[in-house]
C-alpha positions as CSV (number, residue, x, y, z in Angstrom):
1,M,16.6,-16.0,72.3
2,T,12.8,-16.3,71.7
3,T,11.2,-17.2,68.5
4,P,9.9,-14.1,66.7
5,P,6.2,-14.0,66.1
6,A,4.7,-14.6,62.7
7,P,4.8,-11.7,60.2
8,V,1.9,-9.3,60.3
9,P,0.6,-8.2,56.8
10,I,-0.1,-4.5,56.4
11,T,-1.1,-2.2,53.6
12,V,-0.3,1.5,53.7
13,E,-1.3,4.4,51.4
14,C,2.0,6.2,50.6
15,D,1.2,9.4,48.8
16,G,-1.5,7.7,46.8
17,I,0.4,4.5,46.1
18,R,-0.7,1.4,48.0
19,I,2.3,-0.4,49.4
20,A,1.9,-3.9,50.8
21,A,4.3,-5.0,53.5
22,Q,4.8,-7.4,56.5
23,T,6.3,-6.6,59.9
24,R,7.8,-9.0,62.4
25,G,10.0,-8.9,65.5
26,S,11.0,-6.0,67.7
27,G,14.0,-3.8,68.2
28,P,15.8,-1.4,65.8
29,A,13.9,-1.1,62.5
30,V,15.2,-2.7,59.3
31,L,13.6,-2.3,55.9
32,L,14.1,-5.1,53.3
33,L,13.5,-4.4,49.6
34,H,13.3,-7.2,47.0
35,G,14.6,-7.5,43.5
36,Y,13.2,-8.3,40.0
37,P,11.1,-10.4,39.4
38,E,10.5,-11.1,43.0
39,T,8.4,-9.9,45.9
40,K,8.9,-9.4,49.7
41,A,8.6,-13.2,49.9
42,M,12.3,-13.5,48.9
43,W,13.3,-12.4,52.3
44,D,11.4,-14.9,54.4
45,A,14.3,-16.9,55.8
46,V,16.6,-13.8,56.2
47,A,13.8,-11.8,57.8
48,H,13.0,-14.5,60.3
49,A,16.7,-14.5,61.4
50,L,16.9,-10.7,61.7
51,A,13.6,-10.5,63.6
52,A,15.2,-12.1,66.6
53,D,16.4,-8.7,67.7
54,H,15.1,-6.2,65.1
55,T,11.7,-4.9,63.9
56,V,11.8,-6.2,60.3
57,V,9.7,-4.7,57.6
58,T,9.6,-6.5,54.2
59,A,7.8,-4.4,51.5
60,D,6.7,-4.9,47.9
61,L,8.0,-2.1,45.7
62,R,5.5,-0.1,43.7
63,G,4.7,-2.2,40.6
64,Y,5.5,-5.5,42.3
65,G,3.9,-8.1,44.5
66,D,0.7,-6.9,46.2
67,S,1.6,-3.2,46.0
68,A,-0.2,-0.9,43.6
69,K,0.9,-1.1,39.9
70,P,-0.4,2.1,38.3
71,R,0.5,2.5,34.6
72,D,0.5,6.3,34.8
73,A,2.9,6.7,37.8
74,S,6.6,7.4,37.9
75,Y,8.9,4.5,38.5
76,A,12.0,6.6,39.1
77,K,14.0,5.2,42.1
78,R,13.5,8.6,43.8
79,D,9.7,8.0,43.9
80,M,10.0,4.4,44.7
81,A,12.3,5.3,47.6
82,N,9.8,8.0,48.8
83,D,7.1,5.2,49.0
84,Q,9.3,3.3,51.4
85,V,10.2,6.3,53.6
86,S,6.4,7.1,53.9
87,L,5.7,3.4,54.8
88,M,8.3,3.4,57.5
89,R,7.2,6.7,59.0
90,S,3.6,5.5,59.0
91,L,4.8,2.6,61.1
92,G,6.5,5.0,63.5
93,H,10.1,4.4,62.2
94,E,11.8,7.8,61.6
95,R,15.2,6.1,61.4
96,F,15.9,2.6,60.0
97,A,18.4,0.4,58.2
98,V,17.8,-0.4,54.6
99,I,18.8,-3.7,53.0
100,G,18.1,-4.2,49.3
101,H,18.7,-6.9,46.7
102,D,18.9,-6.2,43.0
103,R,16.2,-3.5,42.1
104,G,15.6,-3.1,45.8
105,G,19.3,-2.3,46.3
106,R,19.0,0.5,43.7
107,V,15.9,1.9,45.5
108,G,17.9,1.6,48.8
109,H,20.8,3.4,47.3
110,R,18.6,6.3,46.2
111,L,16.8,6.3,49.6
112,A,20.1,6.7,51.4
113,L,21.1,9.6,49.1
114,D,17.8,11.4,49.3
115,H,17.0,10.8,53.0
116,P,20.3,10.5,54.9
117,E,18.6,11.6,58.1
118,A,16.4,8.5,58.0
119,V,19.0,5.8,57.2
120,T,21.0,4.3,60.0
121,A,22.8,1.8,57.7
122,L,22.6,0.6,54.1
123,A,23.3,-2.9,52.7
124,V,23.2,-3.6,49.0
125,L,23.1,-7.2,47.7
126,D,24.7,-8.3,44.4
127,I,24.7,-4.9,42.6
128,V,27.1,-2.2,41.7
129,P,25.7,1.3,41.1
130,T,23.4,1.8,38.1
131,L,25.4,4.7,36.7
132,H,28.6,2.6,36.7
133,M,26.8,-0.2,35.0
134,F,25.5,1.9,32.2
135,E,28.8,3.8,31.7
136,N,30.7,0.5,31.4
137,V,28.7,-1.7,29.1
138,D,30.6,-4.4,27.3
139,R,29.6,-7.5,25.5
140,E,29.5,-9.7,28.6
141,M,27.4,-7.2,30.5
142,A,25.0,-6.7,27.6
143,T,24.7,-10.5,27.3
144,A,24.2,-11.2,31.0
145,Y,21.9,-8.2,31.5
146,F,20.1,-8.2,28.2
147,H,16.8,-7.8,30.1
148,W,17.9,-4.3,31.1
149,F,17.8,-3.2,27.5
150,F,14.9,-5.4,26.5
151,L,12.6,-4.2,29.3
152,A,13.6,-0.6,28.8
153,R,12.0,-0.6,25.3
154,A,9.1,1.8,25.2
155,D,7.4,0.3,22.1
156,G,5.2,-2.3,23.9
157,L,7.2,-5.2,22.6
158,P,8.4,-6.5,26.1
159,E,4.9,-6.4,27.4
160,A,3.5,-8.2,24.4
161,L,6.1,-11.0,24.4
162,I,6.3,-11.5,28.1
163,G,2.5,-11.2,28.5
164,A,2.1,-14.1,26.0
165,D,3.9,-16.5,28.3
166,P,4.7,-14.9,31.6
167,E,5.7,-18.1,33.4
168,T,8.3,-19.0,30.8
169,W,9.8,-15.5,31.2
170,L,9.7,-15.7,35.0
171,R,11.5,-19.1,35.0
172,S,14.1,-17.8,32.6
173,R,15.1,-15.1,35.2
174,F,16.2,-17.9,37.6
175,A,17.6,-20.4,35.2
176,G,21.4,-20.8,35.4
177,R,21.6,-18.2,38.2
178,R,22.0,-20.5,41.2
179,H,25.4,-22.0,42.0
180,D,24.1,-25.1,43.9
181,G,21.8,-26.2,41.0
182,D,18.9,-25.0,38.9
183,A,16.1,-25.4,41.4
184,L,13.6,-22.6,41.4
185,P,13.4,-20.6,44.7
186,A,10.9,-21.8,47.2
187,A,8.9,-18.6,46.8
188,F,8.5,-19.1,43.0
189,P,4.7,-19.9,43.2
190,E,4.3,-16.5,45.0
191,Y,6.3,-14.7,42.4
192,L,4.2,-16.3,39.7
193,R,0.9,-15.4,41.5
194,C,2.0,-11.7,41.5
195,F,3.5,-11.6,38.0
196,D,0.4,-10.3,36.3
197,L,0.2,-8.1,33.3
198,D,0.1,-5.0,35.5
199,T,3.5,-6.1,37.0
200,V,4.8,-6.7,33.4
201,H,4.0,-3.1,32.5
202,A,5.2,-1.6,35.8
203,S,8.5,-3.5,35.8
204,G,9.1,-2.2,32.3
205,A,8.5,1.3,33.5
206,D,11.0,0.6,36.4
207,Y,13.7,-0.4,33.9
208,R,12.9,2.5,31.5
209,A,13.4,4.9,34.5
210,A,16.7,3.2,35.3
211,A,17.9,4.0,31.8
212,S,16.7,7.6,31.8
213,V,15.6,9.7,34.8
214,D,17.6,7.6,37.3
215,L,20.8,8.3,35.4
216,D,20.0,12.0,35.4
217,H,19.6,11.9,39.2
218,D,22.8,9.9,39.5
219,R,24.8,12.2,37.3
220,S,23.5,15.2,39.2
221,D,24.6,13.7,42.5
222,R,28.0,12.9,41.1
223,E,28.4,16.5,39.9
224,A,27.4,17.7,43.4
225,R,29.7,15.1,45.0
226,L,26.8,13.7,46.9
227,V,27.6,10.2,48.4
228,V,26.1,7.8,50.9
229,T,27.0,8.9,54.3
230,A,25.4,6.0,56.3
231,P,27.5,3.0,57.2
232,S,27.4,0.7,54.2
233,L,27.8,-2.9,53.4
234,A,28.0,-4.7,50.0
235,L,27.4,-8.5,49.8
236,W,27.6,-10.3,46.5
237,G,27.4,-13.8,45.1
238,A,30.9,-15.2,44.7
239,H,29.7,-16.9,41.5
240,S,27.4,-14.1,40.2
241,Y,28.0,-11.8,37.2
242,V,28.8,-9.1,39.7
243,G,31.1,-11.2,41.7
244,R,33.0,-12.4,38.6
245,N,33.3,-9.1,36.8
246,F,33.8,-6.3,39.4
247,D,36.0,-5.4,42.3
248,V,32.8,-4.7,44.1
249,L,34.1,-2.6,47.0
250,A,36.4,-0.5,44.8
251,T,33.5,0.1,42.4
252,W,31.2,1.3,45.3
253,Q,33.8,3.4,47.0
254,P,33.2,6.6,45.1
255,Y,29.5,6.3,45.8
256,A,29.7,5.1,49.4
257,P,33.1,5.9,51.0
258,G,34.1,3.5,53.6
259,I,31.8,0.7,52.4
260,T,32.7,-2.8,53.6
261,G,31.6,-6.2,52.4
262,R,32.4,-9.6,51.1
263,P,31.2,-12.4,48.8
264,I,28.7,-15.0,49.8
265,E,29.0,-18.6,48.4
266,A,26.1,-18.2,46.0
267,D,25.0,-16.8,42.7
268,H,22.8,-13.7,42.2
269,Y,19.9,-14.7,44.5
270,L,22.1,-15.1,47.6
271,A,19.4,-14.4,50.2
272,E,17.5,-17.4,48.9
273,E,20.4,-19.7,47.9
274,A,22.4,-19.0,51.1
275,P,20.0,-17.4,53.6
276,E,22.0,-18.4,56.7
277,A,25.3,-16.9,55.5
278,T,23.5,-13.8,54.2
279,A,21.6,-13.3,57.4
280,S,24.8,-13.8,59.5
281,A,26.7,-11.2,57.5
282,L,23.8,-8.7,57.8
283,L,23.4,-9.3,61.5
284,S,27.2,-8.8,62.1
285,F,27.1,-5.6,60.1
286,L,24.0,-4.2,61.9
287,T,25.5,-5.1,65.3
288,E,28.8,-3.5,64.4
289,V,27.3,-0.2,63.3
290,G,24.7,-0.2,66.0
291,A,21.7,-0.3,63.6
């Protein structure tokens, strides 16, 4: 097995939104989507492993990293997913696997629903569906995921408070969410570099969309009995909030029938805390389903 070449940075205009990405490796195409408050850098170790026999594309979602962060754009997951389909098509990939963590998993879920012809496989990391989360709020969820409700405020308060000390807020998103200790991820300096005021505003719009228009889309799909038809995998941190509080596969089943998966010995940021185990599970899945 040869060592994959270094990633190649690219920037693509996707229906007027500039999306920053990297490509590496060769073979069947795989798109990796990051979570909050991260960038495509979260995937470095996993992407390197997958690139041994796949073309791996790691992308910054609109509003994050080095992608465009317009304040007047939609941050509905439907539009964020369309960015990524446009990106992959511009690179010559009409069909590809999608792997998403956290926010990226929610974009991936929407992408698989809206563009089933494009998705060869879907993997979601440490999430259960957004609609299920909002319809089953309890005290523990509201405490662990308080940022969902804080960032969704439309009165400017999140932007004002986070903008006053963005590094402290950024550090707080990782504190206590690593099973093997409280070390910051290796990519933290990159996250901090990209966490400017435009990202603060855009990510707030992302969370506001999740609490409004995204739920409208999800309820419409449920009424129409639209589900993910691509082979699907769920991985979750054995010690994360999701891992402790949900029967993950049973929760996903109505949304992605036949989904398989398992826990990883980690907390929420499993691709960074346990990259070897995460990459191994993803490679086994992609091989099994021929993606």
